C-alpha positions, -999 to +999 in steps of 0.1 A: +553+364+498+581+338+494+613+351+478+644+332+470+677+342+454+706+325+436+739+337+424+753+318+394+789+322+385+794+327+347+812+350+323+781+350+301+756+365+326+744+393+304+738+370+274+717+345+295+697+374+311+688+388+277+680+353+262+657+345+291+639+378+289+635+376+251+623+341+254+595+349+279+587+383+263+563+366+239+540+354+268+547+378+298+554+414+306+592+418+304+615+448+309+653+444+305+687+459+297+720+441+293+725+444+331+690+440+346+658+422+338+623+418+353+598+392+342+562+396+355+544+363+351+511+380+360+499+357+388+520+370+416+552+353+403+581+374+391+617+369+383+643+397+387+678+392+371+710+412+375+742+405+354+777+416+361+812+404+350+812+377+377+778+362+372+741+363+373+719+370+403+683+357+402+655+365+425+622+345+423+590+357+440+558+337+443+525+345+460+518+332+495+511+295+492+529+293+458+554+266+450+587+286+451+608+254+446+590+246+413+594+282+402+631+281+409+634+249+389+616+265+359+639+295+359+671+274+363+660+249+336+655+276+311+689+292+317+706+258+316+692+253+281+708+286+270+741+277+288+744+242+274+782+247+268+789+252+305+778+237+338+760+262+359+754+258+397+722+272+412+723+275+450+689+290+458+684+304+493+652+316+508+652+353+518+636+363+551+639+329+567 
């Protein structure tokens, strides 16, 4: 199961985490607090989020054979829309490689 992770430096990590979780809660199973979030997309894809005072950690999981690069882009694009006032850098790295 491919997994990748990104750490995004921002002072607004909790805000973006909550916005993303609320945004997708209308279509998917979502559980979140101000510090942690989990979005289950139901087809083997999931996004885990963790916010602290320094930034936002994102973990993307896709099923074997899934397009992890596309899933990373979808997550990043949504967060960038919420963070239009600041430039965020997403440096995704594959875990377990």
